[in-house]
Every structure is written in C-alpha cells, then in structure tokens.
N, C-alpha and C positions, 0 to 999 in steps of 0.2 A: 568590464568597466567597474570602477570603485564607486559604490553608492552608499551614502550615509543617510539613515532615516532618523530624524529627530522626533522622538516620542514613540512609545511602545504600546499605544492603545489599539483599538480595533483597526483604524485606518492605517496605522503604522505597521502592524503585524500583517495585515492583508497585502500591503504594498511590498513588504519584505518577502512574503510567500511568492507573490507573482514574479517579482523581479529576480529572485533567486532561481526560480524555475525557468526564467528566460535566459539564464546563464551569467548573471552578474554577480559581482562580489559585494555582499551586502553586510553592513554593520548597523545595528539598531542601538541608539543611545536613549535610555529612559531614566529619569531621575527618581521616579517613585516605583509604583508597582506595575509590573508587566500586565497588560490587559486593560488598564484603565477602568472604564465602567463595564467592560465585558469581562467581568471577574466576579468571583464569589469568595466570601469569607466563611471560615469555620469557627464557630463559637459554641462551646458547651454541647457539642453533639449535633448542632444545627448547621446547615450549609445555606447561607443566604447571599443573594446577589447584591451588587452595588446598585440599589434602586430596583423598582418593580419593572419587569420587562415583558414584552410580547414581541416576537419576531415576525415581521410582516413579509408579505410577498414571497412565500415559500414555494409557490408554484413555479415562478420564473423571475425572481427578483435578483438584485445585484449580489447579495451575499451568496445565494445558492449558485449563481452563475460563476462567481469567482472560486468558490470551494470545489464545484464540480470540475472546473478546468485545472486547478492547481494543487488541490489538497489530496493527500492520500487517505485522509479520514474525514468522514462527514458526521455531524451530530445527529442524534436520533431525536426528532421533534414529535411531540404529542399535539394533536389538534387542540387549539386554544379555547374555543367556545365563544360565547356571545358576551356583549357588553350590556350592563344593566345600570339603571338608576335605582337607588334604594330610597324610598320615601315611606315613612310611617311603618317601617319593617316589612314593606312590600317591595318586590322587584319588578321593574318594568324595562323591557328591552329599549335601548336607545334607538329612536326612529331614524331611518336612513332613506328608504324609498317613499314614494308618494303614498302608497297604501299604508305604510307604517305611520307616516305623519298623520294621516286622516283617521287612524284608529287608536292611536296611543292615548292612554288615560293620563299621561303626564301633564298635559296642557289642556286648557279649556277648549270647548268645541269651536268657538268663534276664532280662536287663534289658529286652529288647525287649517281652516280655510284660508286665512290671511297668509300663513307661512307657505303652504303649498302653492298658492297663487303667486306669491312673491318669488319663490324659487324659480318657477317656470318663466316668470316675467324677466328676471335677471339673466337667465340663459338666453332668452330671445332677444333682448335689447342690448345685452352686454353690460360690462361695468369696467371702470378704470382700475388700473393695477393698484393704486393707492387707496381705493375704497375700503373702509374698515367695516367690520361686522356691525359696529355701533352705528355707523352712518345709515345703514339700512334698517336695523332693528328699532332704533329710536324713533323712526318716523312711521312705524306700522300700527301704533296704537295697541301693542300687545300687553297682556297682563304682566304683573310683577313675576309671577311664576315662570312664564315663558322667557322673560328677559333674564332672570337668574339662570335659567337652563342654558341659554346661549352663552352667557358670560362664563359659566363653569366649563362648558365644552371648549371654549377658546383657550383657557388656561392649559388644557392638555393637547392642544393643537399647535400652540405657539409659545407657551410659557407666559403669556400676557393676557390681560383682560380684553374684552371685545372692542374697546376704544383703540387698542394698539394691535389688534389682530386683523390682517388683511382678509378681505372676503374671499380672495382666491385660495387662501389656506383652508378656510372652512369648506369650500367646494372641492378642493383636491383631497382633503382629509376624509370627506364623505364619499369620495370616489366618483363624483359627478363629472369632474374635469380631470383628464389624465395629467399627472404631474409634469410630464415632458412638455406639455403645451405651454408652460410658463417659463421654461428654461431660456429661450432666446431673449426674453425681456429682462430677466434677472441679470444675466451676464452682459447684456447690451448696456446696462447701467455703468459698467466698468469701461465702456468705450473700447471693448475688445471686439474684433471681427467675429461675429457669432457663427460664421460658416467654418467652424472647426470640425475636425474629423468626427468627434462624438455626436455633434448635431447633424452632420450630413448623413450619418447612419440612421438617424431618426426621421429626418426630413430631406427632401431634395434641395439643392442649392436654390432653385427657382422658388420653392415654397418658402424657404427661409427669407429670401428677399421680399417676397410678398407679405409675409407675416410682419416683418419689421416696418415695411412701408405702410401697411394698413394700420398698425398699432394694436395695442392690447385689446381695446374695447371692440374693434371691428373683428378681430380674430376670434374672440369669444362668441360674438354674435353670429359669425359665419359658421361656427361649429354647433350651433344651438340644437339642430336636429339630433345630432349624435348625443349631446349631453342630455337632452330631454328624454331620449330613449332609455338612457341609463337610469335616470331618475324614476321613470315610470315602471321599468321592467327589471332592473338589476337585482342580482342576489345581494344578500346582506353585506358580506365582507369578502375581500380577497383572502387568500389562504393565509392563516396565521398559526403560529405554534409556539410551544414552550419547550426548550431543550431539556432532555433527561440529564440530570446531573447539574442543572442550573446553567447560567450563561457561561460559567467557567468552562463548560464542555466545548463551547465554541472556540474559546481562546486555546484550550488544550489541543483541539483538532488542528488548529493552525500551527501551534508550536511543535506538535509531533510530526507535522508534515515538512518542517524545515530540516534541511540536511547540513547546509554549510553557512548559514547566517550566524554572525557573531552578535550576541546581545550583551551590552555592558550597562551596568547600573551607575550611570554618570550623568550629571546635569550639564547641559550645553549652555555656555555663557557667552559665546561669540561665534559668528560665522563671517569670515572675511574672504573676499575674492583673491585668488592667486593664480596668475597665468590663465589657463583654460578651465580652472576648477575652483575649489574652495578649501580653506583651512577651517575646520570645525573645532573650536576650543571648548574643553571641559575644565573642571577644577583639577582633574587628574592628568590630562594629556591633551595633545593636539592631533587631529586626524585629517589627512588629505582626502578629498572626495572629488571625483569627476562630476558627480551629480548629487544634489541634496534634495531629499523629500522631507518636507516639514509637516509633521502631524500633531504638533503641540498647538495650544490656542494661538490663533493668528494675531490676537490683540497684543501679544508680547513680542511679535516678530520684529517690529522696528527697533526694539531695545537691544537686540542681539545681532541683527543682520544689517550691517552698514553697507547696503547694496542700493544703488540708485533707484531701481525699479520698485523696491520695497519702501524706501524713504518717501517716494512720491505718493505712496498710499498710506502713510503713517497716520494721518488724521482719521481716515475712514477705518483703518484697522483698529485703532485705539478706541473708536466709538462703537465697535461691535457690541451689541447688547446680549446678555445671557440671563438666565433665570436660575436662582438657587432653589434646590429642592431639599426637603427633609423627608427621609424614609424611616419608618419605625417598623422593625420586625418583631413579631410576637410569637413565641412558642407556647402552645396551650394544649390542654387535654381535649377541649371542645373545638369544633369546627363550624362556625356559622355560615360558611360558604359551601353549601351542599350541592354544588354544580360546577361544571367546567366553565371558566370565563372569569370576568372581573366586574367590579362595580365602580361607578363614578358617583361620588357624593356631591351634592350641590352646595350644602352649607355646613362646613367649609369645603372648598374644592379638594377632593382626595381621589386617588386611584387605589383601589384595594383589591387584593386577591389572596388565594391560598395556594401556594406553589406545591404543597404536598398532595394536592388533587391530581397533579401530573406525575409526581415522583415522590413516593412515600419515604424514600431513603434520604430525603433532605432533612429529615427530623428523626430524633430517637424513636424507637418503637412505641406506638400508641400515642405519639404526639403529632401536632399539626403546626405548620409554619405559615404565618400570614404576614403579608407585606402591605404597608400603607404609605403611599407617597403623597406628600403635601407640597403646595407651592407657597413659598414665603410665609411659613408658619412656625411659631415657636413650639418647642417640645411639649410644654405643659398644656397648651391649647390643643395640640394634636392628640395627646393621650386622652384629654377630656372628650374630644369628638369621637374617638374610638369607643370609649365607655358608653357615651350617649347613643351612638348608632347601633352598637351590637350588644350592649348590656354586659360587656366584659369588665370584670374587676381587675384592672391592670396591676393591682398590688398582690394579686393571687396567681398570676400567670407563671409559667415555668421559666420564661426567658423574655427579656426585652433588650433589643439592640438598636441604637440610633445611628443613622448615617446622614451626613451632610455632603451634598455633591452638586456639581453643575452638570445637569443631564445633557445639555446641548452647548457646544462652543459658540453657537449663534442662534438666537431666537428668531423664529419666522414672524417678525413683527413689522409694522408699518415703517418704511424707510430703512430697513435693515440692509447692511452691506454684506454681500457674500463674495469672498475673494475667488477669482477664477483659478482652478488648480494649476494652470501653467503660468508662472511668473516670467521665466526665461526658458530658453532651450534646455538649460541644465539646472533649473531650480523650480520645484513644484510644491504645492500646498495641498494636503488632503485632510479630511476631517469634517465634522458637522458644521464648520464655518466656511466650507468650500463647496457646498451644494445645498439647495433649498428644498430638496425632495424628501418626503417622508420624515422619519425621526430616528434618533439613536443609531443603533447598529446598522440599520438599513440605509440611513442617510450617509453614514461613514463609508459604507461599501459603494454607494453611488459615486462618491467623490473619487474613490480609487479607480473605478472604471473610467471616469473622465481623464484622470491623470495618465493611466496606462495607454489610453487611446492617443493622447497627445505625445507621450513619451515615445511610443512606437513609431508614430508619424515622423517625429524629428530625426530619430536615429536610422530609420529606414531611408530617409532622404540623404542622410550623410553617407550611408554605405552605397 
C-alpha cells in the first residue's frame, strides 16, 4: 500500500518506521528540517537540541514501545534526575507527594495544609473537565508566593497560565491521575464513538459506556481511592531520561532503522481525493497515495486538504492554540548546575538545565552547555533573567545561541480541541495536536500508537 506522510517530525518519522516495517511503501514529505523538534544543531563545537528536553515514561511509555517493536537501534538514555525551584540561590525539590507538600520550604506553613487538604478533597468529590487551576487556587486564600508557584508550573504543563490550564492537566502532570483516564472525554468532544480499538485495549466496552454515562466528575470521584493512594504513597516521578548525543540521537535511531522509506524535502501545498486515494501536491511534483498520514500542524490542514471531513472541522482546527517558546543556549567555562536534573524558575517562568551533565561531548573540552526555555519572553529579558539568577555575565560566555519554536502543536488549555487521529479509513492525523497526554516527544508517540491501532483495525477488516 502506498502511504504518504506529510511532515518529518517525531510523529511522522515514527509513523514511517512502523508502517514500513508493516510492509507498506512509505514516502515522507518534509518542507524544512527532518526531525522537527526532535533534532539538534551544531554550532561552534556545541551540539544543542531544539528546545530543552526530558524524555518521559522510559519504563514503558509510547516512545520506548514503538522503538522496541520497530527500530533496529535504541538511544542510550541517562537517568534525568529531579526538578527543582531556585529561590535566592537555593534549590528546593518541586513537591509532588503529600509528604513533600507538607515539608517543602517553598511555601508558607498555612498554605501547605490548605493545598494538601484541597488536593485530597478534589480527588474525593471530583471536578469538572473544564475546571481551571485558577478556579480552585483563587478561592483557597493562598499567599502570593504559592499562587505564583502554581502559575509558573502551569506554564510548563500547558503552555498557559493557571486561568487557562485545566485542573486535570495539573493532576495528570503530577501523576495523581493516569493520563489514559481523561482520553474518553477529550475525544468524545469530537462526537466520535470512543469505543475505538485503542481505548478498548485500555478499558472494557462496558467500562467505557459507564465512564461516558457517568461523566467526567463522577468518574474522577469513583477513582478517588486509587488517586489518593498515589498522592500519599507514590514515588517522585515516573522514569525520565536524557539521550546521549542529544535528542538528535532519537531521530537518528529512527532514520538508521528505515530501509525503504523515501524522504523528500518538499512542501505539501494540496491534498485532493482521487478515486480510492489521494493526490498529494508539492511545489515540485504530484504523488498518489492510498493513505495519507498528516503530521504537520493540524491548524493548517483545512487550507491544503479540500476533504469534506476536514472542512467540517475547519473552525476547530484553525482555533487550536499553541504557545511560542524562546530557548537560549549558553556555552561557558563554569557550570552552575552541579547536579542531575533541571530547574523551574518562578519569576520569570523558565526551564533550565545543563545537558553536558549527561553527555560531556555536547560541548568542546572543558566547556559546559546550558539550556534555558522561556514562555512568551523577549531575548533581552531572558538574558537578564539568566544573569540575575545565576550570576553569569552573558557578555563573557563562550557561546550564545537563540531559538524560537512552537514546542507543542496544541496547548493543553481550557477548551482546547484535539483532533482524533483517524479522520477517515485512509486519512490520519498524528502529532502533539492529536493526543492530550504528556508533552513533546512522548505525546507525539502516543498519537502514533492511536493511529496505528486504528489503521490496523481498518485494514484487518478489509482483508
């Protein structure tokens, strides 16, 4: 079967890898750089990723499942470490469990009791899908310190402030609620029958019917015992790591595992139905496809695909929200990050780490490479924040490199639309706007798993 994949980022390459190994004829069309954000740049002897990364769920997550099943090469991951907040040049672990919330020096003692009590109360009584973090935090009488803490954490869970971050994203991000538990509600918004093969593997058909009948609030409440147990007893984080060689090594392992896939550097400008397939047009040529897998940003899909099922969704697709990020990479003789892990800064919101703590060969000998990702921040303000937080004179560092990117094709914000990966039996969408679970590379891999499950179900029935 002839399959054309539009976009050569993480989700496009993973789709190509899986579908090639399943015996299909695959062509990938990518207008820019292969790998998308799963890519590294080499400048002045430094190897820096596109944005700051940590790869989650390495014990049994979607990326590892796909690579183990289809790839000939697997990246070497180093244990990531912990997450900290830097305040007054002191580091404090970000609290996750009840014990950590009750003992953290980050917030006042009164707030510790209010927060832990509220978390348990929300798990017990449930909450609606559109409840925002702000809806809850603003009514608790917390100090400004605690409010700023929640607002900052929200930026790195959804790309938005706490007014636009759903409470379920905070709870899934902290690991209190399994991300699969919110899937039926996200995709039910699209009025698609949620008893798809990917969900049936997670839940029985009877449970899915009951979940949707009960609604989000009741479902959360009915699982409160399980959630509370995680909050009280859970370990800090699921397994996370950083790949030796940078995230480019993930991209390379996929590319090196491909045997027959054709990759062309061409921009897709049109997708038109023809008989039982499609004609995919680029500026250079036209290609016939039995199946199209679209992995570029879905907000642009209505502009190039004049297909009824897509045009019916055009308003929702065009209104998908995303967040712009600014990442500054600094090469320097000194390393202020003398530990494995990363920092979250509260004012301004920033995610900071030193990647040469995991792989010294990402920088010239004797140098260190640090990454700082900001949300909606100007370059001059970001550099000033780095100087103030770490005492680094940016005029005297060895190297500065600035990147602007869109880290997620869809933010996990209130009212966000996520397109279900199956549009038609022969048209699919993958990427971080086609799945609400996790972030970045992990979220992209989740969408590919859903697509493959639906794809195999369709063509198994045909045969």
